[in-house]
C-alpha positions in Angstrom: -156.2 198.0 50.3 -158.2 194.8 49.9 -160.4 193.4 52.6 -158.4 191.5 55.2 -159.2 187.8 55.7 -159.9 186.4 59.2 -157.4 183.7 58.3 -154.6 186.3 58.1 -155.7 187.8 61.4 -155.6 184.2 62.9 -152.1 183.6 61.4 -150.7 186.7 63.1 -152.4 185.6 66.4 -150.7 182.2 66.2 -147.3 184.0 65.8 -148.1 186.2 68.7 -149.0 183.2 70.8 -145.8 181.4 69.9 -143.5 184.0 71.5 -143.3 184.9 75.2 -141.4 188.2 74.5 -143.6 191.2 74.9 -141.5 193.3 72.5 -141.8 190.7 69.8 -145.6 190.4 70.3 -145.8 194.2 69.9 -143.6 194.1 66.8 -145.7 191.4 65.1 -148.9 193.3 65.8 -147.5 196.7 64.8 -146.2 195.3 61.4 -149.6 193.7 60.8 -151.5 196.9 61.7 -149.6 198.9 59.1 -150.9 196.6 56.3 -154.6 197.2 57.1 -157.2 199.6 55.8 -158.7 202.0 58.4 -161.8 199.9 58.7 -159.9 196.6 59.2 -157.4 198.3 61.6 -160.4 199.3 63.7 -161.7 195.7 63.8 -158.3 194.1 64.3 -157.3 196.3 67.2 -160.6 195.6 69.0 -160.3 191.9 68.5 -156.7 191.6 69.6 -157.6 193.6 72.7 -160.3 191.0 73.5 -163.3 193.1 72.6 -166.1 192.1 70.2 -167.4 195.6 70.3 -165.8 198.9 71.4 -165.8 199.5 75.2 -168.1 202.4 74.7 -170.6 200.1 72.9 -172.9 198.3 75.4 -173.8 195.5 73.0 -172.9 191.8 73.7 -173.3 188.6 71.7 -174.6 186.6 74.7 -173.1 183.4 73.2 -172.2 180.9 76.0 -169.9 177.9 75.9 -172.8 175.5 75.7 -174.2 176.9 72.5 -170.7 176.9 71.0 -170.2 173.3 72.0 -173.5 172.3 70.5 -172.7 174.1 67.2 -169.4 172.4 67.0 -171.0 169.0 67.7 -173.5 169.6 64.9 -170.8 170.6 62.4 -168.3 167.9 63.2 -170.9 165.2 64.0 -168.9 164.5 67.2 -171.2 163.9 70.1 -170.9 166.0 73.3 -169.4 163.1 75.2 -166.6 163.1 72.7 -166.0 166.8 72.9 -166.1 167.3 76.7 -162.7 165.5 77.4 -161.1 167.7 74.8 -162.2 170.8 76.7 -160.6 169.3 79.9 -157.4 168.4 78.0 -157.0 171.6 76.0 -158.7 174.1 78.4 -159.7 176.4 75.5 -162.8 176.4 73.4 -161.0 177.7 70.4 -158.4 175.0 70.5 -161.1 172.3 70.8 -162.8 173.8 67.8 -159.6 173.7 65.7 -158.8 170.1 66.8 -162.3 168.8 66.1 -162.5 170.4 62.6 -159.1 169.2 61.6 -159.7 165.7 62.9 -163.1 165.3 61.1 -162.2 167.2 57.9 -165.2 169.4 58.3 -165.2 173.1 57.5 -163.7 174.8 54.5 -160.3 174.5 53.0 -160.5 177.8 51.2 -160.5 180.9 53.6 -163.1 183.4 52.5 -164.3 185.1 55.7 -163.1 188.7 56.1 -162.8 190.8 59.1 -165.8 192.8 57.8 -167.8 189.5 57.6 -166.7 188.8 61.2 -168.0 192.1 62.4 -171.3 191.5 60.6 -171.6 188.1 62.2 -170.9 189.5 65.7 -173.5 192.2 65.1 -176.0 189.6 63.9 -175.5 187.5 67.0 -176.0 190.5 69.3 -179.3 191.2 67.6 -180.5 187.6 67.6 -182.7 186.5 70.4 -183.0 182.9 71.6 -180.4 180.1 71.9 -181.8 178.1 69.0 -181.5 181.0 66.6 -178.0 181.8 67.7 -177.1 178.1 67.3 -178.4 178.1 63.7 -176.2 181.1 62.9 -173.1 179.4 64.5 -173.6 176.1 62.7 -173.9 177.9 59.3 -170.7 180.0 59.8 -168.6 177.2 61.4 -169.4 174.9 58.5 -167.9 177.3 56.0 -164.9 178.4 57.9 -161.4 177.0 57.9 -160.3 175.4 61.2 -158.0 178.3 62.0 -160.7 180.9 61.2 -163.2 179.0 63.4 -160.6 178.7 66.2 -160.3 182.5 66.5 -163.9 183.3 66.0 -164.7 181.1 68.9 -162.0 182.7 71.0 -163.4 186.1 70.2 -166.9 185.0 71.2 -165.6 183.5 74.5 -163.9 186.9 75.2 -160.3 185.8 75.5 -157.8 185.1 72.7 -155.4 183.6 75.2 -152.3 184.5 73.2 -150.5 186.4 75.9 -152.0 189.8 75.0 -153.4 192.5 77.2 -154.9 195.8 76.0 -151.8 197.6 77.2 -149.7 195.6 74.8 -152.0 196.4 71.9 -151.7 200.0 72.8 -147.9 199.5 72.7 -148.2 197.9 69.2 -150.2 200.9 67.9 -147.7 203.3 69.3 -144.8 201.5 67.6 -146.7 201.0 64.3 -147.5 204.6 63.8 -144.6 206.3 65.7 -146.7 207.7 68.5 -145.9 208.0 72.2 -147.4 205.2 74.3 -148.9 207.5 77.0 -150.7 209.4 74.2 -152.2 206.3 72.8 -153.3 205.0 76.2 -154.8 208.4 77.0 -156.9 208.5 73.8 -158.0 205.0 74.3 -159.2 205.9 77.8 -161.0 209.0 76.5 -162.8 207.4 73.6 -163.4 203.9 75.0 -162.5 202.4 71.6 -159.0 201.0 70.9 -160.0 200.6 67.2 -160.7 204.3 66.8 -157.6 205.0 68.8 -155.5 203.0 66.3 -156.9 204.9 63.3 -156.4 208.2 65.0 -152.7 207.2 65.7 -152.2 206.4 62.0 -153.5 209.8 61.0 -151.9 211.8 63.9 -155.3 212.8 65.0 -154.9 213.0 68.8 -156.0 216.6 69.0 -159.2 217.8 70.6 -160.3 214.3 71.7 -162.9 214.8 74.4 -163.8 212.5 77.3 -166.7 210.3 76.4 -168.6 209.2 79.5 -170.5 205.9 80.0 -167.7 203.5 79.1 -165.7 202.1 82.0 -162.2 203.3 82.7 -159.7 200.9 84.2 -159.2 201.3 87.9 -156.0 202.3 89.5 -154.9 199.5 91.9 -153.0 199.3 95.2 -150.1 197.1 96.2 -150.1 195.2 99.4 -147.7 196.6 102.0 -145.4 194.1 103.6 -145.1 195.8 106.9 -144.8 199.3 108.5 -141.2 199.6 107.3 -142.5 199.1 103.8 -144.8 202.1 104.3 -141.9 204.2 105.7 -139.7 203.4 102.7 -142.4 204.1 100.1 -144.4 207.1 101.4 -143.3 210.7 101.7 -143.1 212.4 105.1 -146.9 212.9 105.2 -149.4 210.6 103.6 -153.1 209.9 103.5 -154.8 207.0 105.2 -158.4 205.9 104.7 -160.4 202.8 105.5 -160.2 199.9 103.1 -163.8 199.3 102.6 -165.3 195.8 102.5 -167.6 196.3 99.5 -167.3 196.3 95.8 -165.3 198.9 93.8 -167.5 201.2 91.8 -167.0 203.8 89.1 -169.8 206.4 88.7 -170.4 208.3 85.5 -172.7 211.3 85.7 -173.7 213.6 82.8 -176.7 215.9 82.7 -178.7 213.7 85.1 -177.8 210.4 83.5 -176.0 208.0 85.8 -174.1 204.7 85.2 -172.2 202.5 87.6 -169.4 200.2 86.5 -167.7 197.4 88.5 -164.0 196.6 88.8 -164.5 194.0 86.1 -165.8 196.9 83.9 -169.4 195.6 83.9 -172.4 197.9 84.0 -174.0 197.3 87.4 -176.4 200.4 87.4 -179.5 198.2 87.5 -178.3 196.5 90.7 -178.2 199.7 92.7 -181.2 201.9 91.6 -181.2 203.9 94.8 -177.8 205.4 94.0 -179.0 207.0 90.8 -180.8 210.0 92.3 -178.1 211.0 94.8 -175.4 210.8 92.1 -177.6 212.7 89.6 -177.5 215.6 92.1 -173.9 216.3 91.3 -173.8 219.8 89.8 -171.3 218.9 87.1 -170.5 216.0 84.7 -168.1 213.7 86.6 -166.5 210.3 86.9 -166.0 209.2 90.5 -164.1 206.3 91.9 -165.4 204.7 95.1 -166.9 201.8 96.9 -170.4 200.5 97.0 -171.1 199.4 100.6 -174.1 197.9 102.5 -174.8 200.5 105.2 -177.5 202.2 107.3 -177.1 205.8 108.1 -174.5 205.2 110.8 -173.4 201.6 110.4 -171.4 199.6 107.8 -173.1 196.2 107.3 -171.3 192.9 106.6 -170.3 192.2 103.1 -172.5 189.1 103.2 -175.5 191.4 103.2 -174.3 193.0 99.9 -173.9 189.6 98.3 -177.7 189.1 98.5 -177.9 191.8 95.9 -175.1 190.8 93.5 -176.1 188.9 90.4 -179.8 190.0 90.7 -181.3 191.2 87.5 -184.2 192.9 89.3 -183.7 194.4 92.8 -187.0 194.6 94.6 -188.1 197.4 97.0 -188.1 194.9 99.8 -184.5 193.9 99.1 -183.4 197.6 99.0 -185.0 198.1 102.4 -183.3 195.0 103.8 -179.9 195.8 102.4 -179.5 199.5 101.8 -176.3 200.6 100.0 -174.2 203.7 99.8 -171.6 205.0 97.4 -168.5 206.2 99.2 -166.4 208.3 96.8 -162.6 208.6 97.3 -161.4 209.9 94.0 -162.5 211.9 91.0 -161.2 211.3 87.4 -163.2 213.9 85.5 -165.2 217.0 86.4 -166.2 220.3 85.0 -165.1 219.2 81.5 -161.5 218.6 82.7 -159.7 215.2 82.9 -158.2 215.1 86.4 -155.9 212.1 86.2 -152.7 214.1 86.1 -153.6 216.3 89.1 -152.2 215.3 92.4 -154.4 213.2 94.8 -154.5 216.1 97.2 -155.9 218.4 94.5 -158.4 215.7 93.4 -159.5 215.2 97.0 -160.2 218.9 97.5 -162.3 219.0 94.3 -164.1 215.8 95.4 -165.0 217.2 98.8 -166.5 220.2 97.1 -168.6 218.1 94.6 -170.0 215.8 97.3 -170.8 218.7 99.6 -172.6 220.6 96.8 -174.6 217.4 95.9 -175.6 216.8 99.5 -176.7 220.4 100.2 -179.1 220.9 97.3 -182.8 221.5 97.9 -183.6 217.8 97.5 -181.1 216.7 100.1 -182.1 216.1 103.7 -180.3 216.9 106.9 -178.7 213.5 107.1 -176.9 214.0 103.8 -175.1 217.0 105.3 -173.7 214.7 107.9 -172.2 212.5 105.2 -174.6 209.7 106.2 -176.7 209.7 103.0 -176.4 207.4 100.0 -173.6 209.5 98.5 -170.7 209.9 100.9 -167.1 211.2 100.9 -164.5 208.8 102.3 -162.8 210.0 105.5 -159.1 210.7 104.6 -156.6 211.5 107.3 -153.2 213.1 106.8 -150.6 211.1 108.8 -146.9 212.0 109.4 -145.9 209.1 111.6 -146.0 205.4 110.3 -146.0 204.4 114.0 -149.6 205.5 114.2 -150.8 203.0 111.6 -151.4 200.2 114.0 -154.1 202.3 115.7 -155.4 203.5 112.4 -155.8 199.9 111.3 -157.5 198.8 114.5 -159.9 201.8 114.2 -160.7 200.9 110.6 -161.6 197.3 111.6 -163.7 198.6 114.5 -165.7 200.7 112.0 -166.5 197.5 110.1 -164.0 197.8 107.3 -161.4 195.3 106.3 -158.2 197.3 106.6 -156.3 200.4 105.7 -155.4 202.3 102.5 -152.2 204.4 102.4 -151.8 206.9 99.6 -149.2 209.4 98.4 -150.8 212.8 98.3 -148.7 213.6 95.2 -149.9 210.6 93.2 -151.6 210.9 89.9 -154.4 208.5 88.8 -153.0 205.7 86.6 -155.8 203.7 85.1 -155.2 200.0 85.0 -151.9 200.3 86.9 -150.8 198.7 90.2 -148.1 200.9 91.7 -146.6 201.7 95.1 -148.1 205.2 95.4 -151.2 203.4 96.8 -150.6 200.7 99.5 -153.1 198.5 101.3 -153.0 196.7 104.6 -155.7 194.0 104.8 -156.9 191.6 107.5 -154.1 189.8 109.3 -155.1 186.4 108.1 -153.8 185.3 104.6 -156.3 185.3 101.7 -156.1 184.5 98.1 -158.4 185.2 95.1 -159.0 181.9 93.2 -161.1 180.5 90.4 -163.3 177.4 90.6 -162.3 174.7 88.2 -164.5 171.8 89.4 -167.7 171.4 91.5 -168.9 168.4 93.4 -172.1 167.3 95.0 -172.1 168.0 98.7 -173.1 165.9 101.7 -175.9 166.1 104.3 -178.4 168.8 103.7 -176.3 170.0 100.7 -176.4 166.6 99.0 -178.6 168.0 96.2 -176.3 170.9 95.5 -172.9 171.3 93.9 -171.3 172.7 97.0 -167.7 171.4 97.1 -165.4 173.4 95.0 -161.9 172.8 93.7 -160.1 176.0 92.9 -156.9 177.3 91.1 -154.5 180.2 90.7 -152.8 181.4 87.6 -149.3 180.2 86.9 -148.0 183.8 86.5 -149.1 187.3 85.5 -148.1 186.4 81.9 -149.2 182.8 81.9 -152.9 182.1 82.2 -152.6 178.4 82.9 -154.7 177.4 85.9 -153.1 175.4 88.7 -155.3 173.8 91.4 -154.3 174.6 95.0 -157.2 173.4 97.1 -160.8 172.5 97.7 -163.3 174.3 99.9 -166.7 173.3 101.3 -167.8 176.1 103.6 -168.4 179.8 103.7 -171.3 180.4 101.3 -174.9 180.8 102.2 -177.5 178.3 101.0 -178.9 180.8 98.6 -175.5 181.3 97.0 -174.9 177.6 96.8 -178.2 177.1 95.1 -177.5 179.9 92.6 -174.0 178.6 91.9 -175.3 175.0 91.4 -177.5 176.2 88.5 -174.6 178.2 87.0 -172.2 175.2 87.2 -174.7 172.9 85.6 -175.1 175.3 82.7 -171.4 175.7 82.4 -170.2 172.1 82.8 -167.3 171.0 80.6 -167.2 167.3 81.6 -169.1 165.1 84.1 -167.6 162.3 86.2 -169.1 159.8 88.7 -172.6 160.0 87.2 -172.6 163.8 87.4 -171.4 164.0 91.0 -168.2 165.8 89.9 -168.0 168.3 87.1 -165.2 170.3 85.6 -166.6 173.8 84.9 -165.9 176.9 82.9 -163.4 178.8 85.1 -165.2 182.1 85.7 -166.4 182.0 89.4 -164.0 183.8 91.7 -163.8 183.2 95.4 -161.7 184.9 98.1 -160.5 182.1 100.4 -158.6 182.0 103.7 -156.8 179.1 105.2 -154.5 177.9 108.0 -151.3 177.3 106.0 -149.8 176.5 102.6 -148.2 173.1 102.3 -146.3 171.2 99.6 -148.5 168.5 98.1 -148.2 166.1 95.2 -152.0 166.1 94.8 -152.0 169.2 92.7 -150.0 170.2 89.6 -149.1 173.4 91.3 -147.1 171.5 93.9 -149.0 173.2 96.8 -152.2 172.9 98.7 -154.0 175.1 101.2 -154.7 173.6 104.5 -158.3 174.0 105.8 -159.4 176.6 103.2 -162.7 178.5 103.8 -164.5 180.7 101.4 -164.7 184.3 102.6 -166.8 185.6 99.7 -167.9 185.1 96.2 -166.1 187.9 94.2 -168.6 188.8 91.5 -166.6 192.0 91.0 -163.5 190.2 89.7 -162.4 188.3 86.6 -160.1 185.3 86.2 -157.4 187.8 85.0 -157.3 189.2 88.5 -156.9 186.1 90.6 -153.7 185.4 92.4 -150.7 183.6 90.9 -148.5 180.7 92.0 -145.9 183.2 93.1 -148.4 184.5 95.7 -149.0 181.0 97.0 -145.3 180.3 97.3 -144.8 183.6 99.1 -147.3 182.5 101.8 -145.5 179.3 102.7 -143.3 180.8 105.3 -146.0 183.1 106.6 -148.6 180.5 107.2 -146.7 177.5 108.5 -144.0 174.9 107.9 -143.9 173.1 104.6 -145.0 169.5 104.6 -145.3 166.7 102.1 -148.8 165.6 103.3 -151.9 165.7 101.2 -154.3 168.4 102.3 -157.4 170.0 100.8 
């Protein structure tokens, strides 16, 4: 087979983007995969899944939107003020690149860049230090690419093709292309952390003896919000587990022969943020992957989430900060231990194993007496077996009294399903309505915050399958001065367009907030048709990505719960 052109990859991507039917997307990808060499199949599967490198490869390109914009400006000779409105109108850096190159006639008419060249370029960018050096590389490559090649290179570097694909759909395409069972494909991808390798193994029917490779994040199993107690009764068996819903950040711990890594719900490596958790986790007497929560806590008391936020985003955590805001890892599930993948075991069996692992780790010679009381840095979540849904009100109140945000309800028979949100796990959160939203614009504040970008317009996704962002409100309060100052610098560095002499900026949509509010109202002010009345920021969710924010359906579903609809204009 000849080497595959990036232009051909981009053509298939355009076809995938043009259809909303998942089966058709999978069919297009599957047919394309069959035409590729093993090396290009590896590359294409990774790129379609939204990865520049395999998940088990810790390298990144560190190419931001500003350097891409500057490179495009240099190649097209369009100034930044000309490009910024295009980002607002199109909402996608790749689309802006395509439009600008087509309009100016820059770039190359003859496609010559292969997927192998693309891989070499990505590797070169990851190895290059300094913005100026990266800029020079990008200018050179964009100048010799076709507009369509450049469009998809930029999309890859931004980290989202935005063609209606998720990794699960790429797994489906691989299964269809090479006549394999989808659960087998998904399992091998989970074990290896490389969808490219998984695709090649699928082609050659080489799914045997694939071992778990630690230190690449595995997607988390997710819970569904319970509507009410009747919902729990309908869903759960006669006996079910309850445990506190912790007000921290989700964490996945990988431990192997004393080496420890921690990954967030957004699959980022966060080990460096919590150095005091390394030694307690390293005491586990077997290789393991644990699912749990990182919480700010003293020996006996859970601290407010606001305390934990002081540590999020810090590249270096000082000894003083660790003393001011100590953290613990509360484990509530085990995915792998003793060389065995535990996903298919029942939750009850996994909990029994987890309790043994934590007890052994906390009773080694290096552990102190407090560890034996489950008050050390490594803890086991308190799980209770309940046979009466009528007891959940008290369970919920007790969880809140302990400083946690609600209650988890789990089926003891449930297997662990990475990346899936099912009804085997339910959650009951705080009684007030909340939404996870993404900031789309930032504005200079008033009073003592007049030197900061402290007023934020935010949006939800149109739907689970449609990534269009629709504004639903604007919030001014809820963050600390330190957070506002940090975000101001981030928004300045990630500005798409400025208005009113820089007082208002549209920004790259990556900052996630959890907001609460009094009610949802109809409003002509926003394209969504709705606005939140008196929204307040509860927290900056650095553990979430824009793919995880709420949808317009969730907003509409809260109208009746939070108040009467109205035609007034509200923030």
